[in-house]
C-alpha positions, 0 to 999 in steps of 0.5 A: 478291309473296306474303308470309306474314302470320303476325305483326302485323308480317308483315301490316303489311308485306304490306299496305304492299307491296300498297298500294304496288303499288296506288298504283303501278298507279293512278299509272301509269293516271293518267299514261297518261290524261294522256299519251293526252290530250296525244298522249304515249307512256310515254317522253315521260311519263317524260321530263316527270317527270324534267324536273319532278323536276330543276326541283323539286330546283333542278338542271335536267336536261341531255339527257345526264342524261335519257338516263342516267335513261331508259336511252336512246341520245343519238339517242333522247334528241334525238328525244324532246327535239325531239318534246317541244319541238315540242309545247310541253311542254319547252324547251331553255335554254342555260347562262348560264356555259357556252353549250355546256351545255343544260338542259331545262325545263318549258315554260309550255304543258306546265306549264299542261296538267299543272297543269290535269290534276293539280290535282284529284289535288293537292287530294286529296293535300293532304286526305290529308296534312292528316290526319297531323301533322308527326312522322308525315309525317317518318316517311312521308317517310323511308320513301318516300325509302328505298323510292324508293332501293331501287327505283332500285337494283333498276332499275339492277341490272336494267338492268345484268343484275345482278338476283338470281335468285329464291330456290328454292321453299319445301319 
């Protein structure tokens, strides 16, 4: 989106917005390259990221929750999980307390493929972060968390058909 660049803050905000767009596009290209290399489609990739994020957070995801996150029907989720399990990317684990509950986890084969592919990016990311002290990283983390929350809120509004109409053109 075009932003007026009148003040220093306006230029900074516009530059950050442009950097976020470029980062998003480049991340999508990298994700699509991984997906293409392993016979995955965009939804498969989104599912793998959701499973990985849930595992990192220590709260494994259920198929139902995955369907909510990806905005898929239960039948579509079942086909998706079956396909990712067949290809060795994820596995289903039963809850030890409630055997009816199933958690999705990254399978060893899938984790190995992802680690091998994304290791060079991880090294680059580590090099960039090494150039920032802890206080700076705290600010970046707070900013990114707020941006992710804002983007998800907008995504949910769009899904629910509540997107705000565009403002009228300026005179």
